[in-house]
C-alpha positions in Angstrom: -73.0 13.1 -20.3 -71.5 15.7 -22.6 -70.0 18.1 -20.1 -66.7 16.3 -19.4 -65.4 16.4 -23.0 -62.4 18.6 -23.8 -63.3 21.9 -25.3 -61.1 21.6 -28.4 -61.7 18.3 -30.2 -57.9 17.9 -30.7 -56.9 18.6 -27.1 -57.3 14.9 -26.2 -54.3 13.9 -28.4 -51.8 15.4 -25.9 -53.2 13.0 -23.3 -53.0 10.1 -25.7 -49.3 11.0 -26.4 -48.6 10.7 -22.7 -50.7 7.7 -21.8 -50.3 5.5 -24.9 -47.3 6.8 -26.9 -46.4 3.5 -28.6 -50.0 2.7 -29.6 -50.5 2.9 -33.4 -53.0 5.7 -34.1 -52.9 5.8 -38.0 -52.0 2.9 -40.3 -51.8 3.9 -43.9 -50.2 1.1 -45.8 -46.6 0.8 -44.7 -46.8 4.1 -42.8 -47.6 3.9 -39.1 -48.1 6.9 -36.9 -48.2 6.2 -33.1 -50.0 8.4 -30.6 -46.6 9.6 -29.3 -45.9 10.9 -32.8 -49.4 12.1 -33.7 -49.8 14.9 -31.2 -46.6 16.8 -32.2 -47.3 16.2 -35.8 -50.8 17.7 -35.4 -49.2 20.7 -33.7 -46.5 21.2 -36.3 -49.1 21.0 -39.0 -51.3 23.5 -37.2 -48.4 25.9 -36.9 -47.6 25.5 -40.6 -51.2 26.2 -41.5 -51.0 29.3 -39.2 -48.0 30.4 -41.2 -50.1 30.1 -44.4 -52.7 32.6 -42.8 -55.1 30.0 -41.5 -56.4 30.6 -38.0 -59.5 30.7 -35.8 -62.6 31.1 -37.9 -60.7 31.0 -41.3 -62.4 28.4 -43.5 -59.9 26.0 -45.2 -60.9 23.7 -48.0 -59.4 20.2 -48.1 -59.4 18.3 -51.4 -57.1 15.5 -50.3 -56.9 11.8 -50.8 -57.9 9.4 -48.1 -54.5 9.0 -46.5 -52.8 9.8 -43.2 -52.0 13.3 -44.2 -55.7 14.0 -44.7 -56.5 12.9 -41.2 -53.7 14.9 -39.7 -54.9 18.0 -41.6 -58.4 17.6 -40.2 -57.0 17.4 -36.7 -54.6 20.2 -37.2 -57.3 22.5 -38.4 -59.3 21.5 -35.3 -56.4 22.3 -33.0 -55.9 25.7 -34.8 -59.6 26.6 -34.6 -59.9 26.9 -38.4 -63.1 25.2 -39.7 -62.8 22.6 -42.4 -64.6 22.7 -45.8 -64.5 19.1 -47.1 -64.1 19.0 -50.9 -64.4 15.7 -52.7 -61.1 14.9 -54.4 -63.2 13.3 -57.2 -64.8 16.6 -58.2 -63.4 18.5 -61.1 -61.3 21.6 -60.5 -64.3 23.7 -61.5 -66.5 22.1 -59.0 -64.0 22.5 -56.2 -63.5 26.1 -57.0 -67.2 26.8 -57.2 -68.0 25.3 -53.8 -65.0 26.9 -52.1 -65.9 30.3 -53.6 -69.5 30.0 -52.5 -68.6 29.3 -48.9 -65.7 31.9 -49.0 -62.8 29.5 -48.2 -59.5 31.4 -47.9 -57.2 28.5 -48.5 -57.4 25.1 -50.3 -55.2 22.1 -49.7 -54.8 19.6 -52.5 -52.7 16.6 -53.5 -49.4 17.5 -55.3 -50.4 15.5 -58.4 -53.7 17.4 -58.8 -54.0 20.6 -60.9 -54.1 23.9 -59.1 -57.6 25.1 -58.1 -57.0 28.6 -59.4 -59.1 31.7 -58.9 -58.7 34.1 -56.0 -58.2 31.2 -53.5 -54.8 30.5 -52.0 -53.9 27.0 -53.4 -51.4 24.9 -51.5 -50.2 21.4 -52.6 -49.1 18.8 -50.1 -45.8 18.4 -51.8 -42.2 18.2 -50.6 -42.3 21.9 -49.7 -45.4 21.4 -47.6 -43.8 18.5 -45.6 -40.6 20.5 -45.2 -42.6 23.4 -43.8 -44.4 21.2 -41.4 -41.2 19.6 -40.2 -39.7 23.1 -39.6 -42.4 24.1 -37.2 -42.5 23.8 -33.4 -44.2 20.7 -31.9 -46.4 22.9 -29.6 -48.2 26.2 -29.5 -51.0 28.3 -28.1 -54.3 27.0 -29.5 -57.9 28.0 -28.8 -60.1 25.8 -26.6 -63.6 27.2 -27.0 -65.9 24.2 -27.7 -68.4 26.4 -29.5 -65.8 27.2 -32.2 -66.8 26.0 -35.7 -65.2 22.7 -36.6 -66.4 21.9 -40.1 -69.0 22.4 -42.7 -70.8 19.0 -42.8 -71.9 19.1 -46.4 -74.8 17.2 -47.8 -74.5 14.4 -50.3 -76.3 16.4 -53.0 -75.3 15.6 -56.6 -76.2 18.9 -58.3 -75.5 22.5 -57.5 -74.0 23.8 -54.3 -74.4 21.3 -51.4 -76.0 22.5 -48.2 -74.1 22.3 -45.0 -74.3 23.3 -41.4 -71.2 24.6 -39.6 -70.9 22.0 -36.8 -69.0 23.0 -33.6 -66.4 21.1 -31.7 -68.9 20.5 -28.8 -71.6 19.1 -31.1 -69.1 16.8 -32.9 -67.8 15.5 -29.6 -71.4 14.7 -28.6 -71.4 12.4 -31.7 -68.3 10.7 -30.3 -70.2 10.2 -27.0 -73.0 8.4 -28.8 -70.4 6.2 -30.5 -69.2 5.2 -27.1 -72.5 4.9 -25.3 -74.8 3.5 -28.0 -72.4 1.9 -30.5 -69.8 0.4 -28.1 -66.6 2.1 -29.3 -63.7 1.4 -27.0 -60.0 2.4 -26.9 -58.8 -1.2 -27.8 -60.7 -1.6 -31.1 -59.2 -1.5 -34.6 -61.3 0.5 -37.0 -61.0 0.5 -40.8 -61.9 3.6 -42.8 -63.1 2.0 -46.1 -65.3 4.9 -47.4 -64.1 8.3 -48.6 -63.3 10.7 -45.7 -65.3 13.3 -47.6 -68.4 11.2 -46.7 -69.7 12.7 -43.4 -70.4 9.4 -41.7 -67.1 8.0 -42.8 -65.2 11.0 -41.4 -67.1 10.9 -38.1 -66.6 7.2 -37.7 -62.9 7.6 -38.4 -62.4 10.5 -36.0 -64.3 8.8 -33.2 -61.8 5.9 -32.7 -58.9 8.4 -32.8 -60.7 10.5 -30.1 -60.6 7.6 -27.7 -57.1 6.3 -28.5 -58.0 3.4 -30.8 -56.2 2.4 -34.0 -57.5 3.6 -37.4 -56.6 1.6 -40.6 -57.0 3.5 -43.9 -58.2 1.4 -46.8 -59.8 3.8 -49.2 -61.7 2.8 -52.4 -61.4 1.8 -55.2 -61.0 -1.8 -54.3 -62.6 -5.1 -55.3 -64.9 -6.9 -52.9 -62.3 -9.6 -52.6 -59.6 -7.1 -51.7 -61.8 -5.5 -49.1 -62.8 -8.8 -47.5 -59.2 -9.9 -47.4 -58.1 -6.6 -45.8 -60.7 -6.8 -43.1 -59.8 -10.4 -42.3 -56.1 -10.2 -42.6 -55.8 -7.0 -40.5 -58.1 -8.4 -37.9 -60.4 -5.3 -38.1 -62.9 -5.0 -35.3 -65.3 -2.3 -36.7 -65.9 -0.8 -40.1 -68.6 1.3 -41.8 -69.7 0.4 -45.4 -72.4 1.8 -47.7 -75.1 -0.6 -48.9 -73.7 -0.7 -52.4 -70.5 -2.2 -51.1 -72.5 -4.7 -48.9 -74.3 -5.9 -52.0 -71.0 -6.6 -53.8 -69.7 -8.5 -50.7 -72.8 -10.6 -50.7 -72.1 -11.7 -54.2 -68.8 -13.3 -53.1 -69.9 -14.7 -49.8 -69.0 -18.4 -49.5 -71.8 -20.8 -48.8 -72.2 -22.0 -45.3 -69.8 -19.6 -43.6 -69.4 -15.9 -42.8 -67.3 -13.8 -45.2 -66.2 -11.5 -42.4 -66.1 -13.7 -39.3 -63.8 -11.6 -37.1 -65.8 -8.3 -37.2 -67.2 -7.2 -33.9 -69.5 -4.7 -35.6 -70.3 -3.9 -39.2 -72.1 -0.6 -39.7 -73.9 0.7 -42.7 -75.5 4.1 -43.4 -76.1 6.4 -46.3 -79.1 4.5 -47.7 -81.4 1.7 -46.4 -80.9 -1.9 -47.1 -84.0 -3.9 -48.0 -85.2 -6.2 -45.2 -84.2 -9.3 -47.2 -80.8 -7.9 -47.8 -80.3 -7.1 -44.1 -81.1 -10.8 -43.3 -78.6 -11.9 -46.0 -75.9 -9.7 -44.5 -76.5 -11.2 -41.0 -76.5 -14.7 -42.4 -73.6 -14.4 -44.9 -71.3 -11.6 -44.0 -71.4 -11.2 -40.2 -73.9 -11.7 -37.4 -72.9 -8.3 -36.0 -74.4 -6.1 -38.6 -75.9 -2.8 -37.4 -77.8 -0.3 -39.5 -77.2 3.4 -38.5 -79.6 6.0 -39.7 -78.8 9.7 -39.5 -77.9 12.8 -41.4 -74.9 15.1 -42.0 -76.8 17.8 -40.1 -77.6 15.8 -37.0 -75.2 12.8 -36.8 -76.7 9.5 -36.0 -80.3 9.2 -34.9 -81.3 5.5 -34.6 -79.7 2.0 -34.6 -81.2 -1.3 -35.8 -79.2 -4.0 -34.0 -78.8 -7.7 -34.9 -80.7 -8.5 -31.7 -83.8 -6.6 -32.8 -86.7 -8.9 -33.6 -87.6 -9.9 -37.2 -90.7 -7.7 -37.1 -88.3 -4.7 -36.9 -86.6 -5.5 -40.2 -88.4 -2.8 -42.1 -87.4 -0.1 -39.6 -84.2 1.8 -38.9 -84.2 0.9 -35.3 -84.7 2.9 -32.1 -83.2 6.3 -31.3 -79.7 6.4 -29.8 -78.9 7.8 -26.4 -79.7 11.5 -26.0 -81.7 12.0 -29.1 -85.4 13.0 -29.1 -87.5 12.0 -32.1 -91.0 13.0 -33.0 -93.4 12.4 -35.9 -95.5 15.5 -36.7 -98.1 16.6 -39.2 -97.8 19.7 -41.4 -98.8 21.9 -38.5 -96.0 20.5 -36.4 -98.4 18.6 -34.2 -97.3 15.1 -33.0 -99.2 12.2 -34.5 -100.2 8.9 -33.0 -98.0 5.8 -33.2 -98.2 4.1 -36.6 -99.1 7.3 -38.4 -96.9 8.6 -41.2 -95.7 12.2 -40.8 -92.6 14.4 -40.9 -89.6 13.3 -38.9 -88.0 15.8 -36.6 -85.4 15.4 -33.9 -83.2 17.2 -31.5 -80.2 16.5 -29.3 -76.7 17.6 -28.4 -75.0 16.5 -31.7 -77.5 18.4 -33.9 -76.5 21.5 -35.8 -78.5 24.7 -35.6 -78.6 25.9 -39.2 -77.2 25.8 -42.6 -74.1 28.0 -43.3 -74.8 30.9 -45.6 -78.3 29.6 -46.4 -80.9 31.4 -44.2 -83.9 30.3 -46.3 -83.0 26.6 -46.0 -82.2 27.0 -42.3 -85.6 28.5 -41.6 -87.3 25.5 -43.3 -85.2 22.8 -41.7 -84.4 24.2 -38.2 -87.4 25.3 -36.2 -88.1 25.8 -32.5 -85.0 23.7 -31.5 -85.9 20.8 -33.9 -84.2 19.6 -37.1 -86.5 18.5 -39.9 -84.3 16.2 -42.2 -87.0 16.1 -44.9 -87.8 12.5 -44.3 -91.3 11.0 -43.7 -91.7 8.2 -41.2 -93.6 6.7 -38.4 -92.8 5.3 -35.0 -94.5 2.0 -34.1 -95.8 1.0 -30.7 -92.5 -0.6 -29.8 -90.5 2.6 -30.5 -89.0 1.6 -33.8 -88.6 4.3 -36.4 -89.8 3.5 -40.0 -88.9 5.6 -43.0 -91.6 6.2 -45.5 -89.5 8.3 -48.0 -88.5 11.8 -48.6 -91.1 14.6 -48.4 -90.1 15.7 -51.9 -90.6 12.1 -53.1 -94.2 11.9 -52.0 -96.5 11.1 -55.0 -99.8 13.0 -55.1 -102.1 11.0 -57.3 -105.5 12.6 -57.8 -105.0 14.5 -54.5 -104.0 11.4 -52.5 -100.6 11.2 -50.9 -98.7 8.0 -51.8 -95.4 7.0 -50.2 -93.0 5.3 -52.6 -91.3 3.3 -49.9 -94.5 1.3 -49.3 -94.7 0.3 -52.9 -91.0 -0.4 -53.1 -91.1 -2.8 -50.1 -94.0 -4.6 -51.7 -92.1 -5.1 -55.0 -89.0 -6.3 -53.2 -90.9 -9.2 -51.7 -91.5 -10.6 -55.2 -89.0 -13.4 -56.0 -88.1 -11.9 -59.3 -87.2 -8.4 -58.1 -83.6 -7.6 -57.0 -83.9 -3.9 -56.7 -86.4 -1.2 -57.4 -87.3 2.5 -57.1 -90.8 4.2 -57.4 -91.1 7.8 -58.6 -93.9 10.2 -59.5 -94.9 10.4 -63.2 -96.2 13.8 -64.3 -99.9 13.4 -65.4 -102.2 16.1 -66.7 -105.3 14.3 -65.5 -104.1 13.1 -62.1 -101.3 15.5 -61.3 -99.0 12.5 -60.9 -99.1 8.8 -61.5 -96.8 6.0 -60.4 -93.8 4.6 -62.3 -91.7 1.7 -60.9 -88.2 1.0 -62.1 -87.2 -2.6 -61.4 -83.9 -4.5 -61.6 -84.8 -8.3 -62.0 -82.9 -11.0 -60.2 -80.5 -13.0 -62.4 -82.4 -15.7 -64.3 -85.8 -14.2 -63.5 -88.1 -12.5 -66.0 -91.0 -10.7 -64.3 -93.4 -8.8 -66.5 -95.2 -5.5 -65.9 -98.5 -7.5 -65.6 -97.1 -10.0 -63.1 -95.7 -7.2 -60.9 -98.9 -5.1 -61.0 -100.8 -8.2 -60.1 -98.4 -8.8 -57.2 -99.0 -5.2 -55.9 -102.8 -5.6 -56.2 -102.6 -8.4 -53.6 -101.5 -6.1 -50.8 -101.9 -2.5 -51.9 -104.9 -0.3 -52.5 -105.8 0.2 -56.2 -104.6 3.8 -56.2 -101.1 2.7 -55.2 -100.6 0.3 -58.1 -97.8 1.5 -60.5 -99.1 2.7 -63.9 -96.1 1.0 -65.5 -93.0 -0.9 -64.7 -89.7 -0.1 -66.4 -86.9 -2.7 -66.3 -83.3 -1.8 -66.0 -79.9 -3.5 -65.5 -79.2 -1.2 -62.5 -80.4 1.9 -60.7 -78.4 5.1 -60.7 -76.9 5.7 -57.2 -74.7 8.3 -55.7 -71.4 7.5 -53.9 -73.3 6.7 -50.7 -75.8 4.2 -52.2 -78.8 6.5 -52.5 -80.9 6.1 -55.7 -80.9 9.2 -57.8 -84.6 9.4 -58.3 -84.4 12.6 -60.1 -82.5 10.9 -62.9 -85.2 8.2 -63.1 -88.0 10.8 -63.2 -86.2 12.6 -66.1 -86.7 9.5 -68.2 -90.5 9.8 -68.1 -92.6 11.6 -70.7 -95.6 13.4 -69.1 -98.9 11.5 -69.4 -102.1 13.0 -70.8 
């Protein structure tokens, strides 16, 4: 299934230029780039990058805005064989320089309006001189075609320190495109909207996939209001888009009663963090009946899909594995466990990376014997659905007993007064850890610590009941919707 793909990810654009020259490839506001224009633009940009000393194996950092130039640069680096180091444009100059220096990037591309990165790196702005240099280059050239060439460093979404990242090859990335076609239904006639930052691994992969098959990519980057996003999706007749749960929650707040907010979408994907089962049902009822939850990682791409046709009893799962992916649940000795038993998730398949770049210790822990261990705990039920029980590092050990925060969170979320919640370990001298729950009440509701503890006692064992409940207006989340549990834990004073 993977063998017929071109070796260099960017090779396919020469074919698109011949077979669909007038088809819009990139739509960035008023700027439209057709496939007939895109391939020579990719080649000219690659040749200009080569003139700036980029080339096969030379790591190039990109701190660009979410615009057409950014997408062209990604494809030009691929054509050239120069791996990409994604840098979030929202980072400070110090953060960009620190990450680029750690991974030994030789060149950094930035927006003309942003300050120079500085240091020993070669810093290039995409200004008038850049565009003149691109225009002066030849629209063709000799480019490498080895599919095992490194394509990009797929950085994690970590919020502190240096993010981890595997160097993903062209072939492994194209295997992810094959999953989009086979398991997600991507076709060359769709219109896709990139409404998340391209720095976000899933956002970048989902944007490049439609381009790879000759579809049309609309760029609509944040920031935007929920109303602006809904109008853009509807007015542009978008077929497919990917949104993070935080954005879905904001769209639910403006959904009109009795009708879908996004009636024309053929598929709405979300990833980055889990929606609660009740929220998933709300999305299917109020936004679009085509909602699909996609679970995966930056290291391995997509792993499983929960479809709108899956039964209600699968609501608390992340669906079944996609085509070509092998999933197992194992104990601490890497032995597989029976269905319904919580253990460590591991998976393997053609899209999965083989190690972290410049991090042998982390590689040895996460990549073993051909399997990738994402650090998630889960179980597979008798129907093959994968359920996430939390992160290995988030397990609470209370008096020597393992407690999975996800189970307590799902119980709290079934209370009518709870809008959102997160459960974390609370350092305790006597028990090792105790349980703290942070709860965001629903508007107009006023649950108490006592009422929520009583609610938990109805369906949880005594040792799983939170020691205390802390109420908050909101939970801290990263850009992809994941709760920053470390920040919540830092609010707690150790118990005696």
